[in-house]
DSSP file (Angstrom, degrees, kcal/mol; ACC not computed):
  #  RESIDUE AA STRUCTURE BP1 BP2  ACC     N-H-->O    O-->H-N    N-H-->O    O-->H-N    TCO  KAPPA ALPHA  PHI   PSI    X-CA   Y-CA   Z-CA
    1    1 A M              0   0    0      0, 0.0     2,-0.4     0, 0.0     0, 0.0   0.000 360.0 360.0 360.0 123.8  -31.4   21.3   -2.7
    2    2 A N        -     0   0    0      2,-0.0     2,-0.3     0, 0.0     0, 0.0  -0.742 360.0-175.2 -86.4 136.5  -31.2   21.7    1.1
    3    3 A T        -     0   0    0     -2,-0.4     2,-0.3     2,-0.0     0, 0.0  -0.910  16.3-156.4-130.9 158.6  -28.2   20.0    2.7
    4    4 A T        -     0   0    0     -2,-0.3     2,-0.5     2,-0.0    -2,-0.0  -0.962  17.0-132.6-129.7 151.4  -26.8   19.4    6.2
    5    5 A L        -     0   0    0     -2,-0.3     2,-0.4     2,-0.0    -2,-0.0  -0.908  24.2-174.6-106.2 128.1  -23.2   18.8    7.2
    6    6 A E        -     0   0    0     -2,-0.5     2,-0.5     2,-0.0    -2,-0.0  -0.985  11.1-164.6-127.0 130.9  -22.4   15.9    9.5
    7    7 A T        +     0   0    0     -2,-0.4     2,-0.3     4,-0.0    -2,-0.0  -0.959  21.5 170.6-110.9 131.2  -19.1   15.0   11.1
    8    8 A T        -     0   0    0     -2,-0.5    -2,-0.0     1,-0.1     0, 0.0  -0.991  40.3-159.6-143.1 148.0  -18.9   11.5   12.6
    9    9 A A  S    S+     0   0    0     -2,-0.3    -1,-0.1     1,-0.2    -2,-0.0   0.297  95.9  56.1 -98.8   4.7  -16.3    9.1   14.0
   10   10 A D        +     0   0    0      2,-0.0    -1,-0.2     0, 0.0     2,-0.1  -0.454  69.4 171.6-136.8  61.8  -18.7    6.2   13.3
   11   11 A P        -     0   0    0      0, 0.0    -4,-0.0     0, 0.0    -2,-0.0  -0.408  37.8-109.6 -71.6 151.1  -19.7    6.1    9.6
   12   12 A S     >  -     0   0    0      1,-0.1     4,-2.2    -2,-0.1     3,-0.2  -0.517  18.4-123.5 -78.0 147.9  -21.6    3.2    8.4
   13   13 A P  H  > S+     0   0    0      0, 0.0     4,-2.6     0, 0.0     5,-0.2   0.855 113.8  57.1 -56.5 -34.2  -19.8    0.7    6.1
   14   14 A K  H  > S+     0   0    0      2,-0.2     4,-2.1     1,-0.2     5,-0.1   0.906 107.2  47.0 -64.5 -41.5  -22.6    1.3    3.6
   15   15 A E  H  > S+     0   0    0     -3,-0.2     4,-2.1     2,-0.2    -1,-0.2   0.898 112.6  49.1 -67.8 -40.2  -21.9    5.0    3.5
   16   16 A I  H  X S+     0   0    0     -4,-2.2     4,-2.3     2,-0.2    -2,-0.2   0.919 111.3  49.9 -64.1 -43.3  -18.2    4.5    3.1
   17   17 A A  H  X S+     0   0    0     -4,-2.6     4,-2.6    -5,-0.2    -2,-0.2   0.895 108.0  54.4 -61.3 -40.0  -18.8    2.0    0.3
   18   18 A F  H  X S+     0   0    0     -4,-2.1     4,-2.6     2,-0.2    -2,-0.2   0.927 108.0  48.9 -59.6 -46.4  -21.1    4.6   -1.4
   19   19 A L  H  X S+     0   0    0     -4,-2.1     4,-2.7     1,-0.2     5,-0.3   0.927 111.8  49.4 -59.3 -45.4  -18.3    7.2   -1.3
   20   20 A G  H  X S+     0   0    0     -4,-2.3     4,-2.5     1,-0.2    -2,-0.2   0.908 111.8  48.3 -61.0 -42.7  -15.8    4.7   -2.7
   21   21 A E  H  X S+     0   0    0     -4,-2.6     4,-2.3     2,-0.2    -1,-0.2   0.914 113.3  46.9 -64.0 -43.6  -18.2    3.8   -5.5
   22   22 A R  H  X S+     0   0    0     -4,-2.6     4,-2.2     2,-0.2    -2,-0.2   0.918 114.2  46.4 -67.4 -43.2  -19.0    7.4   -6.4
   23   23 A L  H  X S+     0   0    0     -4,-2.7     4,-3.0    -5,-0.2     5,-0.2   0.910 112.2  51.3 -65.9 -41.1  -15.3    8.5   -6.4
   24   24 A S  H  X S+     0   0    0     -4,-2.5     4,-2.8    -5,-0.3    -2,-0.2   0.916 109.8  49.8 -60.9 -42.7  -14.3    5.4   -8.5
   25   25 A A  H  X S+     0   0    0     -4,-2.3     4,-1.7     2,-0.2    -1,-0.2   0.915 112.8  47.4 -62.5 -42.6  -17.0    6.2  -11.0
   26   26 A F  H  X S+     0   0    0     -4,-2.2     4,-1.6     2,-0.2    -2,-0.2   0.951 114.0  46.2 -62.7 -49.5  -15.8    9.8  -11.2
   27   27 A N  H  X>S+     0   0    0     -4,-3.0     4,-3.1     1,-0.2     5,-0.6   0.895 108.8  55.6 -62.3 -40.5  -12.2    8.8  -11.6
   28   28 A D  H  X5S+     0   0    0     -4,-2.8     4,-1.6     1,-0.2    -1,-0.2   0.898 109.2  48.1 -58.1 -40.2  -13.0    6.2  -14.2
   29   29 A G  H  <5S+     0   0    0     -4,-1.7    -1,-0.2    -5,-0.2    -2,-0.2   0.816 116.5  43.8 -69.1 -30.9  -14.7    8.9  -16.3
   30   30 A E  H  <5S+     0   0    0     -4,-1.6    -2,-0.2     2,-0.1    -1,-0.2   0.916 136.8   3.2 -80.5 -46.7  -11.7   11.2  -15.9
   31   31 A V  H  <5S-     0   0    0     -4,-3.1    -3,-0.2     1,-0.3    -2,-0.2   0.367 108.3 -94.7-127.8   3.0   -8.7    8.9  -16.5
   32   32 A G     << -     0   0    0     -4,-1.6    -1,-0.3    -5,-0.6    -2,-0.1  -0.164  64.3 -35.5  98.3 163.8  -10.2    5.5  -17.4
   33   33 A A        -     0   0    0      1,-0.1    27,-0.1    -5,-0.1    -8,-0.1  -0.288  46.8-145.2 -61.6 136.5  -10.9    2.4  -15.4
   34   34 A A        -     0   0    0    -10,-0.1    26,-2.7    25,-0.1    27,-0.3   0.809  15.5-146.3 -71.8 -31.5   -8.5    1.7  -12.5
   35   35 A G        -     0   0    0     24,-0.2    23,-0.1     1,-0.2    26,-0.1   0.851  27.4-168.9  62.6  33.4   -8.6   -2.1  -12.8
   36   36 A R        +     0   0    0     23,-0.1    23,-0.2    21,-0.1    -1,-0.2  -0.331  12.5 171.6 -62.7 130.2   -8.1   -2.1   -9.1
   37   37 A K  E     -A   58   0A   0     21,-2.1    21,-2.4    -3,-0.1    -1,-0.0  -0.988  32.3-115.1-143.0 128.9   -7.4   -5.6   -7.8
   38   38 A P  E     -A   57   0A   0      0, 0.0     2,-0.3     0, 0.0    19,-0.3  -0.219  28.9-168.2 -60.4 152.4   -6.3   -6.6   -4.2
   39   39 A L  E     +A   56   0A   0     17,-2.2    17,-2.2    25,-0.1     2,-0.3  -0.973   9.3 171.3-144.5 129.5   -2.9   -8.1   -3.7
   40   40 A A  E     -A   55   0A   0     -2,-0.3     2,-0.4    15,-0.2    15,-0.2  -0.988  15.0-166.0-138.6 148.6   -1.6   -9.9   -0.6
   41   41 A V  E     -A   54   0A   0     13,-1.9    13,-2.7    -2,-0.3     2,-0.4  -0.999  15.0-169.9-131.3 131.2    1.5  -11.8    0.3
   42   42 A F  E     -A   53   0A   0     -2,-0.4     2,-0.5    11,-0.2    11,-0.2  -0.941  16.8-156.7-124.8 146.2    1.6  -13.9    3.5
   43   43 A V  E     -A   52   0A   0      9,-2.7     8,-3.2    -2,-0.4     9,-1.2  -0.988  22.8-166.7-114.3 129.6    4.4  -15.7    5.4
   44   44 A R  E     -A   50   0A   0     -2,-0.5     6,-0.2     6,-0.3     2,-0.1  -0.869  13.8-130.3-119.7 150.1    3.0  -18.5    7.6
   45   45 A D    >   -     0   0    0      4,-2.4     3,-2.1    -2,-0.3    -1,-0.0  -0.209  47.9 -80.8 -84.5-175.9    4.6  -20.5   10.3
   46   46 A E  T 3  S+     0   0    0      1,-0.3    -1,-0.1     2,-0.1    -2,-0.0   0.644 132.2  52.2 -64.0 -14.3    4.6  -24.3   10.6
   47   47 A H  T 3  S-     0   0    0      2,-0.1    -1,-0.3     0, 0.0     3,-0.1   0.402 120.2-106.4-100.1   0.5    1.0  -24.1   12.1
   48   48 A G  S <  S+     0   0    0     -3,-2.1     2,-0.2     1,-0.3    -2,-0.1   0.465  72.0 142.9  89.3   1.8   -0.3  -21.9    9.3
   49   49 A A        -     0   0    0      1,-0.1    -4,-2.4    -5,-0.0     2,-0.4  -0.535  58.5-109.7 -76.9 141.4   -0.4  -18.7   11.4
   50   50 A V  E     +A   44   0A   0     -6,-0.2    -6,-0.3    -2,-0.2     3,-0.1  -0.570  41.2 168.2 -71.5 125.5    0.5  -15.5    9.6
   51   51 A V  E     +     0   0A   0     -8,-3.2    20,-2.9     1,-0.4     2,-0.3   0.387  69.2   7.5-117.8  -3.6    3.8  -14.2   10.8
   52   52 A A  E    S+AB  43  70A   0     -9,-1.2    -9,-2.7    18,-0.2    -1,-0.4  -0.936  71.1 163.0-168.5 154.5    4.4  -11.6    8.1
   53   53 A G  E     -AB  42  69A   0     16,-2.8    16,-2.6    -2,-0.3     2,-0.4  -0.982  28.0-139.0-173.4 161.9    2.4  -10.1    5.3
   54   54 A I  E     -AB  41  68A   0    -13,-2.7   -13,-1.9    -2,-0.3     2,-0.4  -0.979  17.0-173.9-124.9 139.0    1.7   -7.4    2.7
   55   55 A S  E     +AB  40  67A   0     12,-2.4    12,-2.6    -2,-0.4    11,-1.3  -0.999  32.1 104.1-132.6 134.0   -1.7   -6.1    1.8
   56   56 A G  E     -AB  39  65A   0    -17,-2.2   -17,-2.2    -2,-0.4     2,-0.3  -0.857  48.3-115.0-171.9-152.4   -2.3   -3.6   -1.0
   57   57 A Y  E     -AB  38  64A   0      7,-1.9     7,-3.2   -19,-0.3     2,-0.4  -0.986  12.4-121.1-161.1 164.0   -3.6   -3.4   -4.5
   58   58 A T  E     +AB  37  63A   0    -21,-2.4   -21,-2.1    -2,-0.3     2,-0.3  -0.923  38.2 153.8-111.0 143.1   -2.8   -2.8   -8.1
   59   59 A A  E >   + B   0  62A   0      3,-2.3     3,-2.1    -2,-0.4   -24,-0.2  -0.938  60.5   5.0-164.9 144.2   -4.5    0.0  -10.1
   60   60 A W  T 3  S-     0   0    0    -26,-2.7   -25,-0.1    -2,-0.3     3,-0.1   0.790 131.0 -52.9  49.3  34.3   -3.7    2.2  -13.1
   61   61 A G  T 3  S+     0   0    0    -27,-0.3    36,-2.9     1,-0.3    37,-1.3   0.647 116.5 108.3  81.2  15.0   -0.4    0.3  -13.7
   62   62 A W  E <   -Bc  59  98A   0     -3,-2.1    -3,-2.3    34,-0.2     2,-0.5  -0.945  60.9-140.2-127.2 146.9    0.8    0.7  -10.1
   63   63 A L  E     -Bc  58  99A   0     35,-2.4    37,-2.7    -2,-0.4     2,-0.6  -0.920  18.9-164.2 -97.1 126.4    1.3   -1.5   -7.1
   64   64 A Y  E     -Bc  57 100A   0     -7,-3.2    -7,-1.9    -2,-0.5     2,-0.9  -0.957   6.3-156.4-113.0 115.2    0.4    0.2   -3.8
   65   65 A V  E     +Bc  56 101A   0     35,-2.7    37,-0.5    -2,-0.6    -9,-0.2  -0.804  18.7 172.2 -89.2 106.2    1.7   -1.5   -0.7
   66   66 A Q  E     +     0   0A   0    -11,-1.3     2,-0.4    -2,-0.9   -10,-0.2   0.899  64.8  19.1 -83.3 -44.1   -0.7   -0.3    2.0
   67   67 A W  E     +B   55   0A   0    -12,-2.6   -12,-2.4     2,-0.0     2,-0.4  -0.992  57.5 174.1-132.2 136.6    0.4   -2.5    4.9
   68   68 A L  E     +B   54   0A   0     -2,-0.4     2,-0.4   -14,-0.2   -14,-0.2  -0.958  13.3 168.7-139.9 122.8    3.6   -4.4    5.4
   69   69 A W  E     -B   53   0A   0    -16,-2.6   -16,-2.8    -2,-0.4     2,-0.4  -0.997  15.0-172.2-138.9 140.2    4.2   -6.2    8.7
   70   70 A V  E     -B   52   0A   0     -2,-0.4   -18,-0.2   -18,-0.2     5,-0.1  -0.999  35.5-109.1-130.5 129.7    6.8   -8.7   10.0
   71   71 A D    >>  -     0   0    0    -20,-2.9     3,-2.2    -2,-0.4     4,-0.7  -0.260  31.9-117.0 -54.0 140.6    6.6  -10.4   13.3
   72   72 A E  G >4 S+     0   0    0      1,-0.3     3,-0.9     2,-0.2    -1,-0.1   0.820 113.1  59.9 -51.6 -37.1    9.3   -9.1   15.7
   73   73 A R  G 34 S+     0   0    0      1,-0.2    -1,-0.3   -22,-0.1    -2,-0.1   0.696 108.6  44.6 -67.9 -18.2   10.9  -12.6   15.9
   74   74 A L  G X4 S+     0   0    0     -3,-2.2     3,-1.1   -23,-0.2     5,-0.4   0.462  83.4 119.7-105.3  -3.2   11.5  -12.6   12.1
   75   75 A R  T <<  +     0   0    0     -3,-0.9    -3,-0.0    -4,-0.7    -4,-0.0  -0.295  69.5  32.9 -65.4 148.4   12.8   -9.1   11.6
   76   76 A G  T 3  S+     0   0    0      1,-0.0    -1,-0.2     0, 0.0    -4,-0.0   0.519  91.8  98.0  85.1   6.3   16.3   -8.7   10.2
   77   77 A Q  S <  S-     0   0    0     -3,-1.1    -2,-0.1     0, 0.0    -3,-0.0   0.166  99.2-108.8-111.0  15.7   15.9  -11.9    8.0
   78   78 A H  S  > S+     0   0    0      1,-0.1     4,-2.0     3,-0.1     5,-0.1   0.716  75.4 137.3  65.4  23.4   15.0  -10.1    4.8
   79   79 A I  H  >  +     0   0    0     -5,-0.4     4,-2.6     2,-0.2     5,-0.2   0.922  69.7  53.1 -63.8 -44.1   11.4  -11.3    5.0
   80   80 A A  H  > S+     0   0    0      1,-0.2     4,-2.9     2,-0.2    -1,-0.2   0.919 108.9  49.7 -58.1 -44.2   10.1   -7.9    3.9
   81   81 A G  H  > S+     0   0    0      1,-0.2     4,-2.6     2,-0.2    -1,-0.2   0.899 110.5  49.2 -62.5 -41.1   12.4   -7.9    0.9
   82   82 A R  H  X S+     0   0    0     -4,-2.0     4,-2.1     2,-0.2    -1,-0.2   0.898 112.7  47.8 -65.7 -39.5   11.2  -11.4   -0.1
   83   83 A M  H  X S+     0   0    0     -4,-2.6     4,-2.7     2,-0.2    -2,-0.2   0.922 111.6  50.1 -67.3 -42.4    7.5  -10.3    0.3
   84   84 A L  H  X S+     0   0    0     -4,-2.9     4,-3.0    -5,-0.2     5,-0.2   0.919 108.8  52.8 -61.1 -42.5    8.1   -7.2   -1.7
   85   85 A D  H  X S+     0   0    0     -4,-2.6     4,-2.5     1,-0.2    -1,-0.2   0.932 111.1  46.9 -56.5 -45.8    9.8   -9.2   -4.5
   86   86 A A  H  X S+     0   0    0     -4,-2.1     4,-2.1     2,-0.2    -2,-0.2   0.917 113.7  47.2 -63.9 -43.8    6.8  -11.5   -4.6
   87   87 A A  H  X S+     0   0    0     -4,-2.7     4,-2.4     1,-0.2    -1,-0.2   0.909 112.7  49.6 -64.3 -41.7    4.3   -8.6   -4.7
   88   88 A E  H  X S+     0   0    0     -4,-3.0     4,-2.7     2,-0.2    -2,-0.2   0.899 108.8  52.4 -65.0 -40.9    6.3   -6.8   -7.4
   89   89 A Q  H  X S+     0   0    0     -4,-2.5     4,-2.2    -5,-0.2    -1,-0.2   0.919 111.8  46.2 -61.0 -43.2    6.5  -10.0   -9.5
   90   90 A E  H  X S+     0   0    0     -4,-2.1     4,-1.3     2,-0.2    -2,-0.2   0.905 111.3  52.6 -65.3 -40.0    2.7  -10.3   -9.3
   91   91 A A  H  <>S+     0   0    0     -4,-2.4     5,-2.8     2,-0.2     3,-0.3   0.913 109.0  49.1 -62.7 -42.8    2.3   -6.6  -10.1
   92   92 A V  H ><5S+     0   0    0     -4,-2.7     3,-2.0     1,-0.2    -1,-0.2   0.915 107.7  54.7 -62.0 -42.3    4.4   -6.9  -13.2
   93   93 A A  H 3<5S+     0   0    0     -4,-2.2    -1,-0.2     1,-0.3    -2,-0.2   0.795 106.6  52.9 -60.7 -27.2    2.4   -9.9  -14.3
   94   94 A R  T 3<5S-     0   0    0     -4,-1.3    -1,-0.3    -3,-0.3    -2,-0.2   0.404 128.5-100.1 -87.3   1.4   -0.7   -7.7  -13.9
   95   95 A G  T < 5 +     0   0    0     -3,-2.0    -3,-0.2     1,-0.2    -2,-0.1   0.626  68.5 155.5  93.3  14.1    1.0   -5.1  -16.2
   96   96 A C      < -     0   0    0     -5,-2.8    -1,-0.2    -6,-0.1   -34,-0.2  -0.461  27.0-174.0 -78.0 148.1    2.2   -2.7  -13.6
   97   97 A H        +     0   0    0    -36,-2.9    42,-2.4     1,-0.2     2,-0.3   0.440  66.9  31.2-115.9  -7.3    5.2   -0.4  -14.3
   98   98 A G  E     -cD  62 138A   0    -37,-1.3   -35,-2.4    40,-0.3     2,-0.3  -0.977  58.9-147.8-150.5 161.7    5.6    1.2  -10.8
   99   99 A A  E     -cD  63 137A   0     38,-2.3    38,-2.0    -2,-0.3     2,-0.4  -0.973  10.5-163.2-133.1 148.2    5.3    0.5   -7.1
  100  100 A L  E     +cD  64 136A   0    -37,-2.7   -35,-2.7    -2,-0.3     2,-0.3  -0.990  14.4 161.7-134.2 137.3    4.4    2.9   -4.2
  101  101 A I  E     -cD  65 135A   0     34,-2.2    34,-3.2    -2,-0.4     2,-0.3  -0.981  13.7-163.4-149.5 153.7    4.9    2.5   -0.4
  102  102 A D  E     + D   0 134A   0    -37,-0.5     2,-0.3    -2,-0.3    32,-0.2  -0.982  13.0 162.1-140.6 155.0    5.0    4.9    2.5
  103  103 A T  E     - D   0 133A   0     30,-2.0    30,-3.6    -2,-0.3    -2,-0.0  -0.983  36.2-149.8-161.0 158.3    6.1    4.7    6.1
  104  104 A F  S    S+     0   0    0     -2,-0.3    27,-0.3    28,-0.3     3,-0.1   0.164  73.2 102.9-115.6  14.9    7.1    6.8    9.1
  105  105 A N     >  -     0   0    0      1,-0.1     4,-2.0    28,-0.1     3,-0.3  -0.875  61.5-154.3 -98.5 114.3    9.6    4.2   10.4
  106  106 A P  H  > S+     0   0    0      0, 0.0     4,-1.7     0, 0.0    -1,-0.1   0.837  95.6  53.9 -58.8 -33.8   13.2    5.2    9.6
  107  107 A R  H  > S+     0   0    0      1,-0.2     4,-2.0     2,-0.2     5,-0.1   0.891 107.3  51.1 -66.2 -38.1   14.3    1.6    9.6
  108  108 A A  H  > S+     0   0    0     -3,-0.3     4,-2.9     2,-0.2     5,-0.3   0.892 104.5  57.1 -66.3 -38.3   11.6    0.7    7.1
  109  109 A V  H  X S+     0   0    0     -4,-2.0     4,-2.4     1,-0.2    -1,-0.2   0.942 108.5  47.1 -56.0 -47.4   12.8    3.6    4.8
  110  110 A K  H  X S+     0   0    0     -4,-1.7     4,-2.0     1,-0.2    -1,-0.2   0.901 111.9  50.5 -61.9 -41.5   16.3    2.0    4.7
  111  111 A A  H  X S+     0   0    0     -4,-2.0     4,-1.0     1,-0.2    -1,-0.2   0.913 111.6  47.3 -63.8 -42.5   14.9   -1.5    4.0
  112  112 A Y  H  <>S+     0   0    0     -4,-2.9     5,-2.4     1,-0.2     3,-0.4   0.878 109.2  54.1 -68.1 -36.9   12.7   -0.1    1.2
  113  113 A E  H ><5S+     0   0    0     -4,-2.4     3,-1.7    -5,-0.3    -1,-0.2   0.887 103.7  56.0 -63.9 -37.3   15.7    1.8   -0.3
  114  114 A R  H 3<5S+     0   0    0     -4,-2.0    -1,-0.2     1,-0.3    -2,-0.2   0.797 104.3  55.3 -62.2 -26.9   17.7   -1.5   -0.2
  115  115 A Q  T 3<5S-     0   0    0     -4,-1.0    -1,-0.3    -3,-0.4    -2,-0.2   0.425 130.4 -96.1 -85.4   0.5   14.9   -2.9   -2.4
  116  116 A G  T < 5S+     0   0    0     -3,-1.7    22,-0.3     1,-0.3     2,-0.2   0.508  77.7 140.9  99.4   4.6   15.3   -0.2   -4.9
  117  117 A Y      < -     0   0    0     -5,-2.4    -1,-0.3    -6,-0.1    20,-0.2  -0.572  34.4-157.1 -79.6 145.6   12.6    2.2   -3.7
  118  118 A R  E     -E  136   0A   0     18,-2.9    18,-2.3    -2,-0.2     2,-0.0  -0.983  19.5-113.6-126.3 134.2   13.5    6.0   -3.8
  119  119 A P  E     +E  135   0A   0      0, 0.0    16,-0.3     0, 0.0     3,-0.1  -0.354  34.9 167.6 -63.2 142.1   11.9    8.7   -1.8
  120  120 A F  E     +     0   0A   0     14,-2.8     2,-0.3     1,-0.4    15,-0.2   0.384  64.7  20.5-130.8  -4.5    9.8   11.3   -3.7
  121  121 A G  E     -E  134   0A   0     13,-1.2    13,-3.0     2,-0.0    -1,-0.4  -0.961  55.1-161.8-164.6 146.8    8.0   13.1   -0.9
  122  122 A I  E     -E  133   0A   0     -2,-0.3    11,-0.2    11,-0.2     9,-0.0  -0.999   4.5-162.4-135.1 132.3    8.3   13.7    2.8
  123  123 A L  E     -E  132   0A   0      9,-2.8     9,-2.6    -2,-0.4     3,-0.6  -0.917  24.4-141.6-113.2 102.0    5.5   14.9    5.2
  124  124 A P  E    S+E  131   0A   0      0, 0.0     7,-0.2     0, 0.0     4,-0.1  -0.240  76.6  17.3 -65.2 151.9    7.2   16.2    8.4
  125  125 A D  S    S+     0   0    0      5,-1.2     3,-0.4     2,-0.2     6,-0.2   0.851  75.8 156.4  56.7  42.1    5.6   15.6   11.8
  126  126 A F  S    S+     0   0    0      4,-1.1     2,-0.2     1,-0.7    -1,-0.1  -0.765  90.7  10.7-130.7  87.4    3.3   12.7   10.7
  127  127 A P  S >  S-     0   0    0      0, 0.0     3,-2.7     0, 0.0    -1,-0.7   0.607 125.1 -90.8 -78.7 173.7    3.2   11.7   13.4
  128  128 A V  T 3  S+     0   0    0     -3,-0.4     3,-0.1     1,-0.3    -2,-0.1  -0.213 115.6  21.4 -52.6 130.7    4.8   14.4   15.5
  129  129 A G  T 3  S+     0   0    0      1,-0.3    -1,-0.3    -3,-0.0     2,-0.3   0.284 118.5  71.6  91.8  -9.9    8.5   13.9   15.8
  130  130 A R  S <  S-     0   0    0     -3,-2.7    -5,-1.2    -7,-0.1    -4,-1.1  -0.799  72.2-131.3-126.4 169.7    8.6   11.6   12.7
  131  131 A S  E     - E   0 124A   0    -27,-0.3     2,-0.6    -2,-0.3   -28,-0.0  -0.988  14.9-133.2-123.6 136.6    8.3   12.1    9.0
  132  132 A R  E     - E   0 123A   0     -9,-2.6    -9,-2.8    -2,-0.4     2,-0.5  -0.796  26.9-157.6 -86.8 124.6    6.1   10.1    6.7
  133  133 A V  E     -DE 103 122A   0    -30,-3.6   -30,-2.0    -2,-0.6     2,-0.5  -0.893   6.0-154.3-110.4 130.9    8.2    9.2    3.7
  134  134 A F  E     -DE 102 121A   0    -13,-3.0   -14,-2.8    -2,-0.5   -13,-1.2  -0.903  18.2-174.8-104.7 128.7    6.7    8.3    0.3
  135  135 A L  E     -DE 101 119A   0    -34,-3.2   -34,-2.2    -2,-0.5     2,-0.3  -0.906   7.2-169.6-126.8 151.4    8.8    6.0   -1.9
  136  136 A Q  E     -DE 100 118A   0    -18,-2.3   -18,-2.9    -2,-0.3     2,-0.3  -0.937   4.0-163.4-136.9 160.5    8.4    4.7   -5.4
  137  137 A K  E     -D   99   0A   0    -38,-2.0   -38,-2.3    -2,-0.3     2,-0.5  -0.995  22.0-126.6-144.8 136.7   10.1    2.1   -7.6
  138  138 A K  E     -D   98   0A   0     -2,-0.3     2,-0.4   -22,-0.3   -40,-0.3  -0.722  28.6-144.3 -80.8 128.7   10.1    1.5  -11.3
  139  139 A L        -     0   0    0    -42,-2.4     2,-0.4    -2,-0.5   -50,-0.0  -0.806   8.6-151.4 -97.5 134.9    9.1   -2.1  -12.0
  140  140 A L              0   0    0     -2,-0.4   -48,-0.1     1,-0.1   -44,-0.1  -0.885 360.0 360.0-108.8 135.3   10.7   -3.9  -15.0
  141  141 A A              0   0    0     -2,-0.4    -1,-0.1   -49,-0.1   -44,-0.0   0.469 360.0 360.0 -74.6 360.0    9.0   -6.6  -16.9
């Protein structure tokens, strides 16, 4: 088989989807089906506009919070904690036993620790001058 190596900053959505499908098939064969299912929590204002939210998924008994954002005007009002509680409750209902989140924002680390998350890994200088902190939490049914 002849092959070529290509590096691109503009992969097609079809090619990215193909990689995801192939890796998922491989992982399913190695450790069983992930049962991956999207999970989102939104906070909306009186006009229905999103002013805070969580986006992530559940898979292999874990909740992964990929994105968590709160509008600047609502910060400091425990909105993140309320959204995490809602996401965790849904994850438990889906049979999850753990939750995972990461950040390079030191204030966010403190907020997640208040929610019961504990650091388990740190990647220094990601980005330069900051550390990316990986946190986990055991979920109880």
